[in-house]
LODRENZA-984739 format. One record per residue: residue number from 1; residue in one letter; chain; x, y, z of N, C-alpha, C in turn. Coordinates in steps of 0.2 Angstrom, whole numbers. Example, Ala and Ser with C-alpha at 12.3 -4.5 7.8 and 13.67 -1.06 7.14 Angstrom:
2
+-----+------+-------+-------+-------+-------+-------+-------+-------+-------+-------+-------+
|  nr | rest | kette |   n.u |   n.v |   n.w |  ca.u |  ca.v |  ca.w |   c.u |   c.v |   c.w |
+-----+------+-------+-------+-------+-------+-------+-------+-------+-------+-------+-------+
|   1 |    A |     A |    66 |   -28 |    39 |    62 |   -22 |    39 |    66 |   -16 |    39 |
|   2 |    S |     A |    64 |   -11 |    35 |    68 |    -5 |    36 |    64 |     0 |    39 |
+-----+------+-------+-------+-------+-------+-------+-------+-------+-------+-------+-------+
! end
This chain:
197
+-----+------+-------+-------+-------+-------+-------+-------+-------+-------+-------+-------+
|  nr | rest | kette |   n.u |   n.v |   n.w |  ca.u |  ca.v |  ca.w |   c.u |   c.v |   c.w |
+-----+------+-------+-------+-------+-------+-------+-------+-------+-------+-------+-------+
|   1 |    M |     A |   328 |  -382 |   -93 |   325 |  -378 |   -98 |   328 |  -377 |  -104 |
|   2 |    Y |     A |   335 |  -376 |  -104 |   339 |  -376 |  -110 |   343 |  -382 |  -111 |
|   3 |    T |     A |   344 |  -384 |  -118 |   349 |  -389 |  -119 |   356 |  -387 |  -117 |
|   4 |    R |     A |   360 |  -392 |  -115 |   366 |  -390 |  -112 |   371 |  -385 |  -116 |
|   5 |    P |     A |   372 |  -386 |  -122 |   376 |  -381 |  -126 |   373 |  -374 |  -126 |
|   6 |    L |     A |   367 |  -373 |  -126 |   363 |  -367 |  -126 |   364 |  -364 |  -119 |
|   7 |    A |     A |   363 |  -368 |  -114 |   364 |  -366 |  -107 |   371 |  -363 |  -106 |
|   8 |    N |     A |   376 |  -367 |  -108 |   383 |  -365 |  -108 |   384 |  -358 |  -111 |
|   9 |    L |     A |   381 |  -357 |  -117 |   382 |  -351 |  -120 |   379 |  -345 |  -116 |
|  10 |    I |     A |   373 |  -346 |  -114 |   370 |  -341 |  -110 |   374 |  -339 |  -103 |
|  11 |    E |     A |   377 |  -345 |  -100 |   381 |  -344 |   -94 |   387 |  -340 |   -96 |
|  12 |    Q |     A |   390 |  -341 |  -102 |   396 |  -337 |  -104 |   395 |  -330 |  -105 |
|  13 |    F |     A |   389 |  -328 |  -108 |   387 |  -321 |  -109 |   386 |  -318 |  -103 |
|  14 |    Q |     A |   383 |  -321 |   -98 |   381 |  -318 |   -91 |   388 |  -316 |   -88 |
|  15 |    R |     A |   393 |  -319 |   -90 |   400 |  -317 |   -86 |   402 |  -310 |   -89 |
|  16 |    L |     A |   399 |  -308 |   -94 |   401 |  -301 |   -97 |   398 |  -296 |   -92 |
|  17 |    P |     A |   402 |  -290 |   -91 |   400 |  -285 |   -87 |   393 |  -282 |   -90 |
|  18 |    G |     A |   388 |  -281 |   -86 |   382 |  -277 |   -88 |   377 |  -282 |   -91 |
|  19 |    V |     A |   379 |  -288 |   -92 |   374 |  -293 |   -95 |   371 |  -297 |   -90 |
|  20 |    G |     A |   364 |  -296 |   -90 |   360 |  -300 |   -85 |   357 |  -307 |   -89 |
|  21 |    A |     A |   353 |  -310 |   -85 |   351 |  -317 |   -88 |   347 |  -316 |   -94 |
|  22 |    K |     A |   342 |  -311 |   -94 |   338 |  -310 |  -100 |   342 |  -307 |  -106 |
|  23 |    T |     A |   347 |  -303 |  -105 |   351 |  -301 |  -111 |   355 |  -306 |  -113 |
|  24 |    A |     A |   358 |  -310 |  -109 |   362 |  -316 |  -111 |   358 |  -321 |  -115 |
|  25 |    Q |     A |   352 |  -322 |  -113 |   347 |  -327 |  -117 |   346 |  -324 |  -124 |
|  26 |    R |     A |   345 |  -317 |  -124 |   344 |  -314 |  -131 |   350 |  -315 |  -135 |
|  27 |    L |     A |   356 |  -313 |  -132 |   362 |  -314 |  -136 |   363 |  -321 |  -139 |
|  28 |    A |     A |   362 |  -326 |  -134 |   363 |  -333 |  -136 |   358 |  -335 |  -142 |
|  29 |    L |     A |   352 |  -333 |  -141 |   347 |  -335 |  -146 |   348 |  -331 |  -153 |
|  30 |    F |     A |   351 |  -325 |  -152 |   353 |  -322 |  -158 |   359 |  -325 |  -162 |
|  31 |    I |     A |   364 |  -327 |  -158 |   369 |  -331 |  -161 |   367 |  -337 |  -164 |
|  32 |    L |     A |   363 |  -341 |  -161 |   360 |  -347 |  -164 |   357 |  -346 |  -171 |
|  33 |    K |     A |   354 |  -340 |  -172 |   350 |  -339 |  -178 |   355 |  -336 |  -184 |
|  34 |    R |     A |   361 |  -334 |  -182 |   365 |  -331 |  -187 |   369 |  -337 |  -191 |
|  35 |    P |     A |   371 |  -335 |  -197 |   374 |  -340 |  -201 |   381 |  -342 |  -198 |
|  36 |    T |     A |   383 |  -348 |  -199 |   389 |  -351 |  -196 |   395 |  -346 |  -198 |
|  37 |    T |     A |   395 |  -343 |  -204 |   401 |  -339 |  -206 |   401 |  -333 |  -201 |
|  38 |    E |     A |   396 |  -330 |  -199 |   396 |  -324 |  -195 |   398 |  -326 |  -188 |
|  39 |    V |     A |   396 |  -332 |  -185 |   397 |  -335 |  -179 |   405 |  -336 |  -178 |
|  40 |    E |     A |   408 |  -339 |  -184 |   415 |  -340 |  -184 |   419 |  -334 |  -184 |
|  41 |    A |     A |   416 |  -329 |  -188 |   420 |  -322 |  -188 |   420 |  -319 |  -181 |
|  42 |    L |     A |   414 |  -320 |  -177 |   414 |  -317 |  -171 |   419 |  -321 |  -166 |
|  43 |    A |     A |   419 |  -328 |  -167 |   424 |  -332 |  -163 |   431 |  -330 |  -164 |
|  44 |    N |     A |   432 |  -329 |  -171 |   439 |  -328 |  -173 |   441 |  -321 |  -171 |
|  45 |    A |     A |   437 |  -316 |  -171 |   438 |  -309 |  -168 |   440 |  -309 |  -161 |
|  46 |    L |     A |   436 |  -313 |  -157 |   437 |  -314 |  -150 |   444 |  -316 |  -148 |
|  47 |    L |     A |   446 |  -322 |  -152 |   452 |  -325 |  -151 |   458 |  -321 |  -153 |
|  48 |    A |     A |   457 |  -317 |  -159 |   462 |  -313 |  -162 |   464 |  -307 |  -157 |
|  49 |    A |     A |   458 |  -304 |  -154 |   459 |  -299 |  -150 |   463 |  -301 |  -143 |
|  50 |    K |     A |   461 |  -307 |  -141 |   464 |  -309 |  -135 |   471 |  -311 |  -136 |
|  51 |    E |     A |   473 |  -313 |  -141 |   480 |  -315 |  -143 |   484 |  -309 |  -145 |
|  52 |    Q |     A |   482 |  -305 |  -148 |   486 |  -299 |  -152 |   486 |  -293 |  -148 |
|  53 |    V |     A |   481 |  -291 |  -144 |   481 |  -285 |  -140 |   484 |  -285 |  -134 |
|  54 |    G |     A |   489 |  -281 |  -133 |   493 |  -280 |  -126 |   493 |  -273 |  -124 |
|  55 |    C |     A |   498 |  -271 |  -121 |   498 |  -265 |  -118 |   504 |  -261 |  -121 |
|  56 |    C |     A |   504 |  -255 |  -123 |   509 |  -251 |  -125 |   515 |  -251 |  -120 |
|  57 |    S |     A |   521 |  -251 |  -122 |   527 |  -252 |  -118 |   528 |  -245 |  -115 |
|  58 |    I |     A |   525 |  -239 |  -118 |   527 |  -233 |  -115 |   521 |  -231 |  -110 |
|  59 |    C |     A |   515 |  -231 |  -112 |   509 |  -228 |  -108 |   505 |  -233 |  -105 |
|  60 |    G |     A |   505 |  -239 |  -108 |   500 |  -244 |  -105 |   494 |  -245 |  -108 |
|  61 |    H |     A |   492 |  -241 |  -113 |   486 |  -241 |  -117 |   486 |  -248 |  -121 |
|  62 |    L |     A |   479 |  -250 |  -122 |   479 |  -256 |  -126 |   481 |  -255 |  -133 |
|  63 |    S |     A |   485 |  -260 |  -136 |   488 |  -259 |  -142 |   490 |  -266 |  -145 |
|  64 |    A |     A |   490 |  -267 |  -152 |   492 |  -273 |  -155 |   499 |  -272 |  -157 |
|  65 |    E |     A |   502 |  -266 |  -156 |   509 |  -265 |  -158 |   513 |  -264 |  -151 |
|  66 |    P |     A |   520 |  -264 |  -151 |   523 |  -263 |  -145 |   522 |  -256 |  -142 |
|  67 |    I |     A |   521 |  -251 |  -147 |   520 |  -244 |  -145 |   514 |  -242 |  -148 |
|  68 |    C |     A |   509 |  -239 |  -144 |   502 |  -237 |  -147 |   503 |  -232 |  -152 |
|  69 |    E |     A |   497 |  -230 |  -156 |   497 |  -225 |  -161 |   498 |  -218 |  -158 |
|  70 |    I |     A |   495 |  -217 |  -151 |   496 |  -211 |  -148 |   503 |  -209 |  -147 |
|  71 |    C |     A |   506 |  -214 |  -143 |   513 |  -213 |  -142 |   518 |  -212 |  -148 |
|  72 |    S |     A |   516 |  -215 |  -153 |   521 |  -215 |  -159 |   519 |  -209 |  -164 |
|  73 |    N |     A |   514 |  -205 |  -162 |   512 |  -200 |  -166 |   516 |  -194 |  -164 |
|  74 |    P |     A |   520 |  -191 |  -169 |   524 |  -186 |  -168 |   521 |  -179 |  -167 |
|  75 |    N |     A |   514 |  -179 |  -170 |   510 |  -173 |  -169 |   507 |  -171 |  -162 |
|  76 |    R |     A |   507 |  -176 |  -158 |   505 |  -175 |  -151 |   510 |  -171 |  -147 |
|  77 |    D |     A |   507 |  -167 |  -142 |   511 |  -163 |  -138 |   515 |  -168 |  -133 |
|  78 |    Q |     A |   522 |  -168 |  -134 |   526 |  -172 |  -130 |   527 |  -170 |  -123 |
|  79 |    S |     A |   525 |  -163 |  -122 |   527 |  -160 |  -115 |   521 |  -161 |  -110 |
|  80 |    M |     A |   515 |  -165 |  -112 |   510 |  -166 |  -108 |   508 |  -173 |  -107 |
|  81 |    I |     A |   506 |  -175 |  -101 |   504 |  -182 |  -100 |   498 |  -182 |   -96 |
|  82 |    C |     A |   493 |  -185 |   -98 |   486 |  -186 |   -95 |   486 |  -193 |   -92 |
|  83 |    V |     A |   485 |  -193 |   -85 |   485 |  -199 |   -82 |   478 |  -202 |   -81 |
|  84 |    V |     A |   476 |  -208 |   -83 |   470 |  -211 |   -82 |   470 |  -217 |   -79 |
|  85 |    I |     A |   464 |  -220 |   -77 |   464 |  -226 |   -74 |   465 |  -232 |   -79 |
|  86 |    D |     A |   461 |  -232 |   -84 |   461 |  -237 |   -89 |   460 |  -235 |   -96 |
|  87 |    S |     A |   460 |  -239 |  -101 |   459 |  -237 |  -108 |   452 |  -234 |  -109 |
|  88 |    R |     A |   447 |  -236 |  -105 |   441 |  -233 |  -107 |   441 |  -226 |  -105 |
|  89 |    D |     A |   444 |  -224 |  -100 |   445 |  -217 |   -99 |   449 |  -213 |  -104 |
|  90 |    L |     A |   454 |  -216 |  -107 |   458 |  -213 |  -112 |   454 |  -212 |  -118 |
|  91 |    I |     A |   450 |  -217 |  -120 |   445 |  -217 |  -126 |   440 |  -212 |  -125 |
|  92 |    A |     A |   437 |  -211 |  -119 |   432 |  -206 |  -118 |   435 |  -199 |  -119 |
|  93 |    L |     A |   442 |  -198 |  -116 |   445 |  -191 |  -117 |   447 |  -190 |  -125 |
|  94 |    E |     A |   449 |  -195 |  -128 |   450 |  -194 |  -135 |   444 |  -192 |  -139 |
|  95 |    K |     A |   438 |  -195 |  -137 |   432 |  -193 |  -141 |   430 |  -186 |  -140 |
|  96 |    T |     A |   433 |  -182 |  -135 |   432 |  -175 |  -135 |   435 |  -171 |  -140 |
|  97 |    R |     A |   441 |  -174 |  -142 |   445 |  -170 |  -147 |   448 |  -164 |  -145 |
|  98 |    E |     A |   448 |  -163 |  -138 |   451 |  -157 |  -135 |   458 |  -158 |  -133 |
|  99 |    Y |     A |   460 |  -164 |  -131 |   467 |  -165 |  -128 |   471 |  -168 |  -133 |
| 100 |    R |     A |   477 |  -165 |  -134 |   482 |  -167 |  -139 |   489 |  -169 |  -137 |
| 101 |    G |     A |   489 |  -171 |  -130 |   495 |  -173 |  -127 |   496 |  -181 |  -127 |
| 102 |    K |     A |   500 |  -183 |  -123 |   501 |  -190 |  -122 |   497 |  -193 |  -116 |
| 103 |    Y |     A |   497 |  -199 |  -115 |   493 |  -202 |  -109 |   498 |  -207 |  -105 |
| 104 |    H |     A |   495 |  -209 |   -99 |   498 |  -214 |   -95 |   492 |  -218 |   -92 |
| 105 |    V |     A |   492 |  -224 |   -93 |   486 |  -228 |   -90 |   489 |  -232 |   -84 |
| 106 |    L |     A |   486 |  -231 |   -78 |   488 |  -234 |   -72 |   486 |  -241 |   -71 |
| 107 |    G |     A |   481 |  -243 |   -74 |   478 |  -250 |   -74 |   474 |  -251 |   -68 |
| 108 |    G |     A |   472 |  -246 |   -64 |   468 |  -247 |   -58 |   469 |  -242 |   -53 |
| 109 |    L |     A |   466 |  -242 |   -47 |   467 |  -238 |   -42 |   469 |  -241 |   -36 |
| 110 |    I |     A |   473 |  -237 |   -32 |   475 |  -239 |   -26 |   469 |  -241 |   -21 |
| 111 |    S |     A |   469 |  -247 |   -19 |   463 |  -249 |   -14 |   465 |  -254 |    -9 |
| 112 |    P |     A |   468 |  -252 |    -4 |   470 |  -257 |     1 |   464 |  -262 |     3 |
| 113 |    M |     A |   458 |  -259 |     3 |   452 |  -264 |     5 |   452 |  -270 |     0 |
| 114 |    D |     A |   454 |  -268 |    -6 |   453 |  -273 |   -11 |   460 |  -277 |   -12 |
| 115 |    G |     A |   465 |  -275 |    -8 |   472 |  -278 |    -9 |   476 |  -275 |   -15 |
| 116 |    I |     A |   474 |  -269 |   -17 |   478 |  -266 |   -23 |   483 |  -261 |   -20 |
| 117 |    S |     A |   489 |  -262 |   -21 |   494 |  -258 |   -18 |   497 |  -254 |   -24 |
| 118 |    P |     A |   501 |  -248 |   -23 |   504 |  -245 |   -28 |   509 |  -249 |   -32 |
| 119 |    D |     A |   512 |  -254 |   -29 |   516 |  -258 |   -33 |   513 |  -262 |   -39 |
| 120 |    Q |     A |   506 |  -263 |   -38 |   503 |  -267 |   -43 |   500 |  -263 |   -49 |
| 121 |    L |     A |   501 |  -256 |   -49 |   499 |  -252 |   -54 |   505 |  -249 |   -58 |
| 122 |    N |     A |   503 |  -246 |   -64 |   508 |  -244 |   -68 |   511 |  -237 |   -66 |
| 123 |    I |     A |   514 |  -236 |   -60 |   515 |  -230 |   -58 |   523 |  -228 |   -59 |
| 124 |    Q |     A |   527 |  -233 |   -57 |   534 |  -232 |   -58 |   537 |  -230 |   -65 |
| 125 |    S |     A |   533 |  -233 |   -70 |   535 |  -231 |   -77 |   533 |  -223 |   -78 |
| 126 |    L |     A |   528 |  -221 |   -75 |   526 |  -214 |   -76 |   531 |  -210 |   -72 |
| 127 |    V |     A |   533 |  -211 |   -66 |   538 |  -207 |   -63 |   545 |  -207 |   -67 |
| 128 |    R |     A |   547 |  -213 |   -70 |   553 |  -213 |   -75 |   552 |  -208 |   -81 |
| 129 |    R |     A |   546 |  -208 |   -84 |   544 |  -204 |   -90 |   545 |  -197 |   -88 |
| 130 |    V |     A |   542 |  -195 |   -82 |   542 |  -188 |   -80 |   549 |  -186 |   -78 |
| 131 |    S |     A |   552 |  -190 |   -74 |   559 |  -188 |   -71 |   564 |  -187 |   -76 |
| 132 |    Q |     A |   563 |  -190 |   -83 |   568 |  -189 |   -88 |   568 |  -182 |   -91 |
| 133 |    G |     A |   563 |  -178 |   -89 |   563 |  -171 |   -91 |   559 |  -171 |   -98 |
| 134 |    G |     A |   557 |  -164 |   -99 |   553 |  -163 |  -105 |   546 |  -163 |  -104 |
| 135 |    I |     A |   544 |  -165 |   -99 |   536 |  -165 |   -97 |   535 |  -158 |   -93 |
| 136 |    H |     A |   531 |  -154 |   -96 |   529 |  -148 |   -92 |   523 |  -148 |   -88 |
| 137 |    E |     A |   519 |  -153 |   -89 |   512 |  -154 |   -85 |   510 |  -161 |   -86 |
| 138 |    V |     A |   508 |  -163 |   -80 |   504 |  -170 |   -79 |   497 |  -168 |   -77 |
| 139 |    I |     A |   492 |  -170 |   -81 |   485 |  -169 |   -79 |   483 |  -176 |   -76 |
| 140 |    M |     A |   480 |  -175 |   -70 |   477 |  -181 |   -66 |   470 |  -181 |   -68 |
| 141 |    A |     A |   468 |  -186 |   -72 |   461 |  -187 |   -75 |   458 |  -193 |   -71 |
| 142 |    I |     A |   457 |  -193 |   -65 |   455 |  -198 |   -61 |   449 |  -197 |   -57 |
| 143 |    S |     A |   444 |  -201 |   -57 |   437 |  -200 |   -54 |   438 |  -198 |   -47 |
| 144 |    P |     A |   434 |  -193 |   -44 |   435 |  -191 |   -37 |   431 |  -196 |   -32 |
| 145 |    T |     A |   433 |  -202 |   -32 |   431 |  -207 |   -27 |   436 |  -207 |   -22 |
| 146 |    V |     A |   435 |  -211 |   -16 |   439 |  -212 |   -11 |   446 |  -215 |   -14 |
| 147 |    E |     A |   445 |  -220 |   -18 |   451 |  -223 |   -21 |   454 |  -219 |   -26 |
| 148 |    G |     A |   450 |  -215 |   -30 |   453 |  -210 |   -35 |   457 |  -205 |   -31 |
| 149 |    E |     A |   454 |  -202 |   -26 |   458 |  -197 |   -22 |   464 |  -199 |   -19 |
| 150 |    T |     A |   464 |  -205 |   -16 |   470 |  -208 |   -14 |   476 |  -209 |   -19 |
| 151 |    T |     A |   474 |  -212 |   -25 |   478 |  -213 |   -30 |   481 |  -206 |   -33 |
| 152 |    T |     A |   476 |  -201 |   -34 |   478 |  -195 |   -36 |   484 |  -192 |   -32 |
| 153 |    L |     A |   482 |  -192 |   -25 |   487 |  -189 |   -21 |   494 |  -192 |   -20 |
| 154 |    Y |     A |   493 |  -199 |   -21 |   500 |  -203 |   -20 |   504 |  -202 |   -27 |
| 155 |    V |     A |   501 |  -202 |   -33 |   504 |  -202 |   -39 |   507 |  -194 |   -40 |
| 156 |    G |     A |   502 |  -190 |   -38 |   504 |  -183 |   -38 |   510 |  -181 |   -34 |
| 157 |    G |     A |   510 |  -184 |   -28 |   516 |  -183 |   -24 |   523 |  -185 |   -26 |
| 158 |    L |     A |   522 |  -191 |   -30 |   528 |  -194 |   -33 |   531 |  -190 |   -39 |
| 159 |    I |     A |   527 |  -187 |   -43 |   529 |  -183 |   -49 |   529 |  -175 |   -48 |
| 160 |    K |     A |   527 |  -173 |   -42 |   527 |  -166 |   -41 |   534 |  -163 |   -41 |
| 161 |    P |     A |   539 |  -166 |   -39 |   546 |  -164 |   -39 |   549 |  -162 |   -46 |
| 162 |    F |     A |   546 |  -166 |   -51 |   548 |  -165 |   -57 |   545 |  -160 |   -62 |
| 163 |    T |     A |   538 |  -159 |   -61 |   534 |  -155 |   -66 |   528 |  -153 |   -62 |
| 164 |    R |     A |   524 |  -149 |   -66 |   518 |  -146 |   -64 |   513 |  -152 |   -64 |
| 165 |    V |     A |   509 |  -152 |   -59 |   503 |  -157 |   -58 |   497 |  -154 |   -57 |
| 166 |    T |     A |   492 |  -155 |   -62 |   485 |  -152 |   -62 |   480 |  -158 |   -62 |
| 167 |    R |     A |   474 |  -156 |   -61 |   469 |  -161 |   -61 |   463 |  -159 |   -65 |
| 168 |    I |     A |   459 |  -163 |   -68 |   453 |  -161 |   -72 |   448 |  -158 |   -67 |
| 169 |    A |     A |   444 |  -153 |   -69 |   439 |  -150 |   -65 |   433 |  -155 |   -65 |
| 170 |    F |     A |   429 |  -155 |   -59 |   423 |  -159 |   -58 |   418 |  -154 |   -57 |
| 171 |    G |     A |   412 |  -156 |   -59 |   406 |  -152 |   -57 |   400 |  -154 |   -61 |
| 172 |    I |     A |   396 |  -149 |   -62 |   389 |  -151 |   -65 |   389 |  -152 |   -72 |
| 173 |    P |     A |   386 |  -158 |   -74 |   386 |  -159 |   -82 |   382 |  -155 |   -86 |
| 174 |    M |     A |   383 |  -154 |   -92 |   379 |  -150 |   -96 |   372 |  -153 |   -96 |
| 175 |    G |     A |   367 |  -148 |   -95 |   360 |  -150 |   -95 |   358 |  -152 |   -88 |
| 176 |    G |     A |   363 |  -152 |   -83 |   361 |  -154 |   -76 |   358 |  -148 |   -72 |
| 177 |    D |     A |   354 |  -150 |   -67 |   351 |  -145 |   -63 |   355 |  -145 |   -56 |
| 178 |    L |     A |   356 |  -139 |   -54 |   360 |  -138 |   -48 |   356 |  -141 |   -42 |
| 179 |    E |     A |   349 |  -141 |   -42 |   346 |  -144 |   -36 |   346 |  -151 |   -35 |
| 180 |    Y |     A |   348 |  -155 |   -41 |   349 |  -162 |   -40 |   356 |  -164 |   -39 |
| 181 |    A |     A |   361 |  -159 |   -39 |   368 |  -161 |   -38 |   369 |  -162 |   -31 |
| 182 |    D |     A |   374 |  -167 |   -29 |   375 |  -168 |   -22 |   381 |  -163 |   -20 |
| 183 |    E |     A |   382 |  -162 |   -13 |   386 |  -157 |   -10 |   393 |  -157 |   -13 |
| 184 |    V |     A |   396 |  -164 |   -14 |   403 |  -164 |   -16 |   404 |  -162 |   -23 |
| 185 |    T |     A |   399 |  -164 |   -27 |   399 |  -161 |   -34 |   399 |  -154 |   -35 |
| 186 |    L |     A |   394 |  -151 |   -31 |   394 |  -143 |   -31 |   400 |  -140 |   -28 |
| 187 |    A |     A |   403 |  -143 |   -23 |   409 |  -141 |   -20 |   415 |  -141 |   -26 |
| 188 |    K |     A |   415 |  -147 |   -29 |   421 |  -147 |   -34 |   419 |  -143 |   -40 |
| 189 |    A |     A |   413 |  -141 |   -42 |   411 |  -137 |   -47 |   414 |  -130 |   -45 |
| 190 |    L |     A |   413 |  -128 |   -39 |   415 |  -121 |   -36 |   423 |  -121 |   -36 |
| 191 |    E |     A |   426 |  -126 |   -34 |   433 |  -126 |   -34 |   436 |  -126 |   -41 |
| 192 |    G |     A |   433 |  -129 |   -46 |   435 |  -129 |   -53 |   433 |  -123 |   -57 |
| 193 |    R |     A |   430 |  -118 |   -54 |   428 |  -112 |   -58 |   434 |  -109 |   -62 |
| 194 |    R |     A |   432 |  -105 |   -67 |   437 |  -101 |   -71 |   434 |   -95 |   -73 |
| 195 |    D |     A |   438 |   -91 |   -76 |   436 |   -84 |   -78 |   431 |   -85 |   -84 |
| 196 |    L |     A |   426 |   -81 |   -85 |   421 |   -81 |   -90 |   424 |   -77 |   -96 |
| 197 |    G |     A |   424 |   -80 |  -102 |   426 |   -77 |  -108 |   433 |   -78 |  -109 |
+-----+------+-------+-------+-------+-------+-------+-------+-------+-------+-------+-------+
! end
């Protein structure tokens, strides 16, 4: 149905997360209609990002420098660390503009079923950071899945001897209706309640 180069391009787009056959076809056809300079700019951006972006040596967040902008920012609260699964979660928290501390990216969740053990995650560097002192609170911002709970309890147990460990509250989203929430979400919402005003 497609000439081989176009079929290859569609196939490559389909490898991206959330991109199905129709979206891959639309993207491929869009690329073919763009000027060569734009296509080259896209290809160069992909290659540059792949070659230049690595992980911060302190927190594990994506960075083109050895130390990311958050870790090198002296205006951030040095006494707090928020632990997240990956950089997507860090970016989501940063968009709230509510948290002003530092972060630590684990790089995944403990999942024996998938063959992911604690040794494969960025946990030991977190324990070293916290055990050196000066950290007054570690916030566990990990989703409440089975793997998330396992990871939260494991990591929390390792760092609790050195500092206060808290977790983000879970519950009903803004605009959500109680009748449509599941029992676990409602239970977490009740557990995470706080004083009014």
